[in-house]
C-alpha positions as a Python dict, from the first residue, in 0.01 Angstrom:
ca = {
    (1, 'M'): (0, 0, 0),
    (2, 'K'): (-261, -289, 65),
    (3, 'A'): (-103, -615, 167),
    (4, 'V'): (-258, -965, 150),
    (5, 'G'): (-109, -1232, 375),
    (6, 'V'): (-51, -1603, 310),
    (7, 'I'): (54, -1866, 546),
    (8, 'V'): (287, -2120, 379),
    (9, 'E'): (556, -2389, 391),
    (10, 'Y'): (638, -2397, 12),
    (11, 'N'): (788, -2742, 39),
    (12, 'P'): (853, -2676, -252),
    (13, 'F'): (668, -2391, -424),
    (14, 'H'): (468, -2544, -709),
    (15, 'N'): (200, -2446, -959),
    (16, 'G'): (-75, -2479, -716),
    (17, 'H'): (92, -2223, -485),
    (18, 'A'): (134, -1995, -792),
    (19, 'Y'): (-238, -2022, -867),
    (20, 'H'): (-326, -1950, -499),
    (21, 'L'): (-95, -1652, -483),
    (22, 'Q'): (-227, -1479, -797),
    (23, 'A'): (-588, -1550, -687),
    (24, 'A'): (-514, -1417, -335),
    (25, 'K'): (-374, -1082, -481),
    (26, 'E'): (-681, -1056, -715),
    (27, 'L'): (-931, -1140, -452),
    (28, 'A'): (-778, -896, -194),
    (29, 'Q'): (-697, -633, -469),
    (30, 'A'): (-360, -617, -301),
    (31, 'D'): (-57, -420, -398),
    (32, 'L'): (172, -700, -254),
    (33, 'A'): (173, -1027, -86),
    (34, 'I'): (342, -1108, 252),
    (35, 'A'): (416, -1472, 326),
    (36, 'V'): (461, -1610, 686),
    (37, 'M'): (664, -1921, 616),
    (38, 'S'): (760, -2211, 841),
    (39, 'G'): (1146, -2242, 892),
    (40, 'N'): (1349, -2560, 855),
    (41, 'F'): (1117, -2785, 1043),
    (42, 'L'): (752, -2809, 953),
    (43, 'Q'): (394, -2847, 1104),
    (44, 'R'): (384, -3218, 1015),
    (45, 'G'): (698, -3272, 1200),
    (46, 'E'): (918, -3305, 897),
    (47, 'P'): (1255, -3141, 792),
    (48, 'A'): (1191, -2908, 494),
    (49, 'L'): (1307, -3052, 166),
    (50, 'I'): (1549, -2751, 124),
    (51, 'S'): (1641, -2477, 362),
    (52, 'K'): (1426, -2186, 451),
    (53, 'W'): (1656, -1947, 251),
    (54, 'Y'): (1609, -2136, -71),
    (55, 'R'): (1232, -2160, -10),
    (56, 'A'): (1221, -1793, 68),
    (57, 'R'): (1413, -1721, -266),
    (58, 'M'): (1157, -1947, -450),
    (59, 'A'): (872, -1742, -298),
    (60, 'L'): (1015, -1411, -392),
    (61, 'L'): (1096, -1523, -750),
    (62, 'N'): (734, -1652, -785),
    (63, 'G'): (538, -1344, -675),
    (64, 'V'): (571, -1311, -288),
    (65, 'D'): (708, -963, -182),
    (66, 'I'): (798, -1020, 177),
    (67, 'V'): (883, -1352, 353),
    (68, 'L'): (882, -1370, 725),
    (69, 'E'): (978, -1685, 922),
    (70, 'L'): (717, -1850, 1156),
    (71, 'P'): (922, -1919, 1466),
    (72, 'Y'): (989, -2286, 1564),
    (73, 'R'): (766, -2243, 1867),
    (74, 'F'): (463, -2218, 1628),
    (75, 'A'): (578, -2383, 1314),
    (76, 'T'): (614, -2725, 1484),
    (77, 'Q'): (276, -2729, 1657),
    (78, 'K'): (-78, -2855, 1614),
    (79, 'A'): (-306, -2654, 1381),
    (80, 'E'): (-452, -2422, 1646),
    (81, 'T'): (-113, -2298, 1778),
    (82, 'F'): (37, -2286, 1426),
    (83, 'A'): (-255, -2065, 1305),
    (84, 'N'): (-252, -1842, 1617),
    (85, 'G'): (132, -1760, 1566),
    (86, 'A'): (105, -1695, 1189),
    (87, 'V'): (-207, -1478, 1207),
    (88, 'S'): (-52, -1267, 1488),
    (89, 'I'): (248, -1205, 1259),
    (90, 'L'): (31, -1094, 968),
    (91, 'D'): (-156, -869, 1195),
    (92, 'A'): (162, -719, 1348),
    (93, 'I'): (299, -634, 1007),
    (94, 'G'): (-20, -460, 896),
    (95, 'C'): (-181, -705, 646),
    (96, 'H'): (-526, -601, 518),
    (97, 'S'): (-638, -962, 450),
    (98, 'L'): (-534, -1327, 474),
    (99, 'C'): (-617, -1557, 190),
    (100, 'F'): (-583, -1932, 221),
    (101, 'G'): (-672, -2238, 7),
    (102, 'S'): (-940, -2470, 120),
    (103, 'E'): (-1142, -2759, 6),
    (104, 'S'): (-1457, -2550, 87),
    (105, 'G'): (-1387, -2234, -110),
    (106, 'D'): (-1670, -2063, 73),
    (107, 'I'): (-1550, -1810, 332),
    (108, 'S'): (-1905, -1777, 501),
    (109, 'S'): (-1901, -2141, 598),
    (110, 'F'): (-1578, -2078, 804),
    (111, 'F'): (-1745, -1798, 999),
    (112, 'E'): (-2070, -2003, 1054),
    (113, 'T'): (-1854, -2293, 1169),
    (114, 'V'): (-1655, -2088, 1421),
    (115, 'D'): (-1971, -1925, 1547),
    (116, 'Y'): (-2151, -2260, 1577),
    (117, 'L'): (-1878, -2436, 1774),
    (118, 'D'): (-1824, -2125, 1992),
    (119, 'T'): (-2201, -2144, 2083),
    (120, 'H'): (-2183, -2528, 2144),
    (121, 'K'): (-1826, -2506, 2298),
    (122, 'E'): (-1908, -2686, 2624),
    (123, 'R'): (-2083, -2972, 2459),
    (124, 'F'): (-1824, -3004, 2181),
    (125, 'D'): (-1543, -3017, 2441),
    (126, 'E'): (-1706, -3292, 2646),
    (127, 'K'): (-1748, -3503, 2333),
    (128, 'I'): (-1379, -3442, 2246),
    (129, 'K'): (-1282, -3568, 2595),
    (130, 'M'): (-1500, -3873, 2566),
    (131, 'N'): (-1369, -3964, 2231),
    (132, 'I'): (-997, -3925, 2346),
    (133, 'K'): (-1076, -4152, 2645),
    (134, 'S'): (-1189, -4415, 2401),
    (135, 'G'): (-831, -4424, 2271),
    (136, 'V'): (-845, -4225, 1947),
    (137, 'S'): (-612, -3944, 1839),
    (138, 'Y'): (-694, -3583, 1909),
    (139, 'P'): (-768, -3503, 1542),
    (140, 'R'): (-985, -3800, 1515),
    (141, 'A'): (-1160, -3712, 1835),
    (142, 'L'): (-1231, -3369, 1699),
    (143, 'S'): (-1367, -3498, 1375),
    (144, 'L'): (-1595, -3754, 1551),
    (145, 'S'): (-1710, -3485, 1795),
    (146, 'F'): (-1801, -3246, 1523),
    (147, 'Q'): (-1987, -3513, 1323),
    (148, 'S'): (-2189, -3594, 1626),
    (149, 'L'): (-2328, -3249, 1661),
    (150, 'S'): (-2649, -3159, 1493),
    (151, 'S'): (-2504, -2887, 1256),
    (152, 'P'): (-2665, -2638, 1020),
    (153, 'E'): (-2641, -2673, 631),
    (154, 'N'): (-2366, -2425, 562),
    (155, 'I'): (-2096, -2592, 783),
    (156, 'L'): (-1753, -2696, 709),
    (157, 'S'): (-1633, -3038, 666),
    (158, 'L'): (-1361, -3054, 927),
    (159, 'D'): (-1205, -3375, 817),
    (160, 'K'): (-1013, -3199, 538),
    (161, 'P'): (-660, -3065, 611),
    (162, 'N'): (-697, -2718, 446),
    (163, 'N'): (-1048, -2657, 589),
    (164, 'I'): (-912, -2741, 939),
    (165, 'L'): (-623, -2490, 897),
    (166, 'G'): (-861, -2230, 749),
    (167, 'F'): (-1103, -2273, 1039),
    (168, 'H'): (-821, -2205, 1288),
    (169, 'Y'): (-695, -1901, 1089),
    (170, 'V'): (-1059, -1750, 1102),
    (171, 'K'): (-1090, -1841, 1465),
    (172, 'S'): (-754, -1678, 1545),
    (173, 'I'): (-847, -1364, 1366),
    (174, 'M'): (-1169, -1344, 1566),
    (175, 'Q'): (-1006, -1428, 1902),
    (176, 'Q'): (-725, -1183, 1845),
    (177, 'K'): (-977, -916, 1756),
    (178, 'S'): (-762, -848, 1452),
    (179, 'S'): (-889, -629, 1162),
    (180, 'I'): (-754, -879, 900),
    (181, 'L'): (-1017, -981, 639),
    (182, 'P'): (-1010, -1353, 585),
    (183, 'L'): (-1047, -1471, 224),
    (184, 'T'): (-1042, -1831, 81),
    (185, 'V'): (-964, -1989, -264),
    (186, 'K'): (-1083, -2328, -349),
    (187, 'R'): (-798, -2573, -387),
    (188, 'K'): (-756, -2672, -744),
    (189, 'N'): (-727, -3039, -864),
    (190, 'A'): (-475, -3213, -628),
    (191, 'D'): (-556, -3286, -278),
    (192, 'Y'): (-302, -3199, 8),
    (193, 'H'): (-212, -3563, 75),
    (194, 'D'): (-213, -3688, -297),
    (195, 'E'): (99, -3905, -346),
    (196, 'H'): (51, -3934, -727),
    (197, 'F'): (30, -3672, -998),
    (198, 'A'): (-336, -3615, -1054),
    (199, 'T'): (-339, -3354, -1348),
    (200, 'E'): (-96, -3224, -1615),
    (201, 'T'): (2, -2911, -1438),
    (202, 'I'): (-119, -2908, -1072),
    (203, 'A'): (23, -3171, -820),
    (204, 'S'): (41, -3173, -442),
    (205, 'A'): (376, -3091, -260),
    (206, 'T'): (351, -3449, -114),
    (207, 'S'): (363, -3605, -469),
    (208, 'I'): (638, -3375, -581),
    (209, 'R'): (852, -3468, -286),
    (210, 'K'): (793, -3825, -346),
    (211, 'A'): (907, -3802, -705),
    (212, 'L'): (1220, -3600, -611),
    (213, 'F'): (1315, -3858, -338),
    (214, 'A'): (1267, -4143, -588),
    (215, 'S'): (1481, -3983, -861),
    (216, 'K'): (1748, -3860, -618),
    (217, 'K'): (1973, -3668, -849),
    (218, 'E'): (1740, -3511, -1104),
    (219, 'N'): (1399, -3355, -1112),
    (220, 'S'): (1290, -3374, -1473),
    (221, 'S'): (978, -3574, -1360),
    (222, 'I'): (837, -3273, -1162),
    (223, 'E'): (922, -2991, -1404),
    (224, 'Q'): (553, -2957, -1543),
    (225, 'Y'): (426, -2909, -1193),
    (226, 'V'): (663, -2630, -1071),
    (227, 'P'): (752, -2293, -1207),
    (228, 'D'): (1091, -2249, -1367),
    (229, 'A'): (1244, -2069, -1065),
    (230, 'T'): (1145, -2357, -848),
    (231, 'S'): (1308, -2611, -1089),
    (232, 'T'): (1628, -2402, -1113),
    (233, 'L'): (1663, -2367, -730),
    (234, 'L'): (1595, -2732, -664),
    (235, 'K'): (1871, -2820, -915),
    (236, 'E'): (2097, -2568, -754),
    (237, 'Y'): (2038, -2712, -401),
    (238, 'L'): (2130, -3056, -517),
    (239, 'A'): (2446, -2919, -686),
    (240, 'V'): (2559, -2727, -362),
    (241, 'Y'): (2450, -2969, -101),
    (242, 'G'): (2436, -3308, -254),
    (243, 'H'): (2081, -3411, -160),
    (244, 'F'): (1741, -3305, -17),
    (245, 'H'): (1657, -3330, 350),
    (246, 'E'): (1436, -3613, 462),
    (247, 'W'): (1388, -3786, 790),
    (248, 'E'): (1613, -4087, 712),
    (249, 'N'): (1904, -3835, 697),
    (250, 'Y'): (1855, -3762, 1064),
    (251, 'W'): (1781, -4113, 1194),
    (252, 'T'): (2145, -4171, 1308),
    (253, 'Y'): (2134, -3860, 1521),
    (254, 'L'): (1786, -3921, 1664),
    (255, 'R'): (1883, -4281, 1752),
    (256, 'F'): (2213, -4160, 1917),
    (257, 'R'): (2010, -3920, 2124),
    (258, 'L'): (1744, -4172, 2227),
    (259, 'L'): (2003, -4434, 2313),
    (260, 'H'): (2168, -4190, 2566),
    (261, 'M'): (1840, -4099, 2739),
    (262, 'N'): (1646, -4257, 3017),
    (263, 'P'): (1266, -4231, 3056),
    (264, 'E'): (1283, -3939, 3300),
    (265, 'E'): (1491, -3729, 3060),
    (266, 'L'): (1269, -3820, 2760),
    (267, 'R'): (963, -3709, 2960),
    (268, 'E'): (1105, -3359, 2971),
    (269, 'V'): (1087, -3323, 2597),
    (270, 'Y'): (794, -3131, 2461),
    (271, 'E'): (481, -3334, 2366),
    (272, 'V'): (615, -3659, 2537),
    (273, 'E'): (333, -3770, 2749),
    (274, 'E'): (119, -4067, 2880),
    (275, 'G'): (412, -4305, 2891),
    (276, 'I'): (497, -4296, 2520),
    (277, 'E'): (865, -4243, 2627),
    (278, 'H'): (894, -4621, 2704),
    (279, 'R'): (761, -4730, 2371),
    (280, 'I'): (998, -4485, 2205),
    (281, 'L'): (1308, -4596, 2392),
    (282, 'A'): (1227, -4963, 2319),
    (283, 'A'): (1182, -4902, 1944),
    (284, 'A'): (1503, -4700, 1924),
    (285, 'L'): (1701, -5020, 2036),
    (286, 'D'): (1599, -5240, 1743),
    (287, 'S'): (1509, -5014, 1459),
    (288, 'T'): (1749, -4960, 1172),
    (289, 'T'): (1566, -4700, 974),
    (290, 'F'): (1333, -4399, 1075),
    (291, 'K'): (1039, -4559, 899),
    (292, 'E'): (1086, -4879, 1095),
    (293, 'F'): (1109, -4683, 1408),
    (294, 'M'): (790, -4479, 1329),
    (295, 'Q'): (592, -4803, 1249),
    (296, 'K'): (702, -4953, 1583),
    (297, 'I'): (587, -4646, 1796),
    (298, 'K'): (263, -4565, 1597),
    (299, 'T'): (-45, -4615, 1805),
    (300, 'K'): (-421, -4553, 1766),
    (301, 'R'): (-392, -4246, 1984),
    (302, 'Y'): (-76, -4095, 1846),
    (303, 'T'): (-93, -3992, 1477),
    (304, 'W'): (204, -4018, 1259),
    (305, 'T'): (227, -3641, 1244),
    (306, 'R'): (226, -3599, 1626),
    (307, 'L'): (498, -3871, 1659),
    (308, 'Q'): (713, -3696, 1396),
    (309, 'R'): (675, -3360, 1588),
    (310, 'I'): (784, -3533, 1905),
    (311, 'C'): (1093, -3671, 1704),
    (312, 'V'): (1174, -3317, 1593),
    (313, 'H'): (1168, -3199, 1958),
    (314, 'I'): (1386, -3483, 2060),
    (315, 'L'): (1630, -3406, 1788),
    (316, 'T'): (1643, -3039, 1882),
    (317, 'N'): (1631, -3113, 2256),
    (318, 'T'): (1329, -2891, 2293),
    (319, 'K'): (1185, -2940, 2641),
    (320, 'K'): (854, -2853, 2787),
    (321, 'T'): (1004, -2547, 2963),
    (322, 'D'): (1152, -2426, 2635),
    (323, 'M'): (803, -2400, 2479),
    (324, 'K'): (649, -2215, 2771),
    (325, 'S'): (612, -1838, 2714),
    (326, 'T'): (441, -1552, 2874),
    (327, 'S'): (286, -1478, 2529),
    (328, 'E'): (67, -1693, 2313),
    (329, 'T'): (192, -1518, 2007),
    (330, 'P'): (536, -1446, 1861),
    (331, 'S'): (748, -1159, 1990),
    (332, 'Y'): (931, -1061, 1676),
    (333, 'L'): (912, -1049, 1289),
    (334, 'R'): (1211, -1246, 1139),
    (335, 'L'): (1263, -1105, 785),
    (336, 'L'): (1400, -1375, 537),
    (337, 'G'): (1352, -1176, 225),
    (338, 'M'): (1188, -912, 20),
    (339, 'T'): (1149, -762, -330),
    (340, 'K'): (1176, -398, -431),
    (341, 'N'): (805, -367, -368),
    (342, 'G'): (836, -536, -28),
    (343, 'K'): (1113, -313, 60),
    (344, 'D'): (906, -10, -17),
    (345, 'Y'): (620, -143, 213),
    (346, 'L'): (873, -197, 490),
    (347, 'N'): (1030, 140, 471),
    (348, 'K'): (696, 304, 460),
    (349, 'Y'): (517, 118, 744),
    (350, 'K'): (778, -31, 976),
    (351, 'S'): (742, 233, 1234),
    (352, 'Q'): (380, 119, 1258),
    (353, 'F'): (454, -249, 1312),
    (354, 'S'): (346, -382, 1657),
    (355, 'L'): (651, -615, 1683),
    (356, 'P'): (1025, -558, 1617),
    (357, 'L'): (1145, -630, 1266),
    (358, 'I'): (1458, -859, 1285),
    (359, 'S'): (1693, -871, 1000),
    (360, 'K'): (2020, -968, 1196),
    (361, 'L'): (2024, -1223, 1481),
    (362, 'S'): (2274, -1001, 1667),
    (363, 'A'): (2015, -753, 1702),
    (364, 'Y'): (1778, -959, 1908),
    (365, 'K'): (1845, -1139, 2229),
    (366, 'E'): (1524, -1291, 2330),
    (367, 'N'): (1504, -1663, 2426),
    (368, 'E'): (1239, -1750, 2175),
    (369, 'I'): (1472, -1693, 1878),
    (370, 'L'): (1727, -1940, 2043),
    (371, 'L'): (1477, -2220, 1946),
    (372, 'D'): (1502, -2098, 1579),
    (373, 'I'): (1886, -2094, 1591),
    (374, 'R'): (1900, -2445, 1749),
    (375, 'A'): (1657, -2590, 1490),
    (376, 'S'): (1881, -2443, 1211),
    (377, 'R'): (2185, -2600, 1355),
    (378, 'V'): (2039, -2946, 1381),
    (379, 'Y'): (1889, -2906, 1036),
    (380, 'S'): (2234, -2858, 889),
    (381, 'F'): (2324, -3215, 993),
    (382, 'G'): (2086, -3352, 728),
    (383, 'I'): (2347, -3301, 460),
    (384, 'G'): (2717, -3416, 414),
    (385, 'N'): (3009, -3306, 619),
    (386, 'Q'): (3172, -3098, 333),
    (387, 'T'): (2874, -2865, 281),
    (388, 'R'): (2733, -2870, 637),
    (389, 'E'): (2945, -2577, 752),
    (390, 'R'): (2800, -2350, 489),
    (391, 'L'): (2444, -2424, 587),
    (392, 'L'): (2537, -2403, 959),
    (393, 'Q'): (2685, -2056, 928),
    (394, 'Q'): (2398, -1927, 707),
    (395, 'E'): (2173, -1867, 1004),
    (396, 'Y'): (2414, -1607, 1122),
    (397, 'K'): (2565, -1462, 810),
    (398, 'Q'): (2280, -1468, 555),
    (399, 'P'): (2125, -1118, 535),
    (400, 'P'): (1759, -1093, 410),
    (401, 'I'): (1735, -1196, 45),
    (402, 'Y'): (1672, -900, -183),
    (403, 'I'): (1512, -944, -521),
    (404, 'E'): (1511, -635, -753),
}
């Protein structure tokens, strides 16, 4: 059985994802699709709209055959670390290929860009350091440094979010000496950060979330942009839990933690560096909303995304020592769900996987999974008291979802 891998957040699963998934299967000539999906907190430092279990169900009902969780240690990281963790999981479970969406749509340009930057690594790294010293953020420094190099024609534009991720996927495959074949599909219509509906059927996840938060209790405004299964599950989540998850739901808890911390304690939190702890603590004193707080701590050097990731780590009490590991890749495969086709694949090949497949938390005792457990506990506080217990217990009691 030939498996194509996809690296996703599905926040939520929409028509663009459906297009990518179908194209991935066709391009790879695959028998099934395996998704590595972020858990309850995402790469941009945000709580997922709905829980990982609901998003896993969305994926399975829309064409994915196996859903594996990308551990917190990789899901809430910069693009390079995020990609490294996800690629290693797909390699461990035996994927033949990895297909990702990109603004480029040309896989050869990814190989050429990786080779080019590897050849000019010393010069490129020097330029990055110079640009960071000038006070810009790391992503901006990366972009400026790349632009300053005299590059060949068939080179990527590394100021586009999906091109950047794709670049790191290909780079990780090459560095890990994986046999995975990288493939890419050109993104259709909507850009990653679009906040408004651009076409009649394809919209970005950003614009869909914006519409859902604006409408609060109904999702009729987004129905043409998502498959029926997504629409049904979004309605069900609202009915069960009362509302979707967003940063403002967690502001009281984040502020409470900050008001009980001193600068020395805050400096121990992962990604808190260069004196930003003083700015964070000062802003926590006189901010009444998360948005207001973020606007006060935003600087030229620290992107909104990086600051949100810092906030996630503060909220989950994730310290620098927690994120250290002897391995640069995950140590387990956490199974969230599967279809009949996916179950057949697991039964046939699981003895060949290079990492243990975890379907029950009680079966695995390593420290790394404790970060996932802690993140899920904190995530449950983004909903009301009456339904929180159900979500809190799900991390332990929910078996992998099975779709016939």
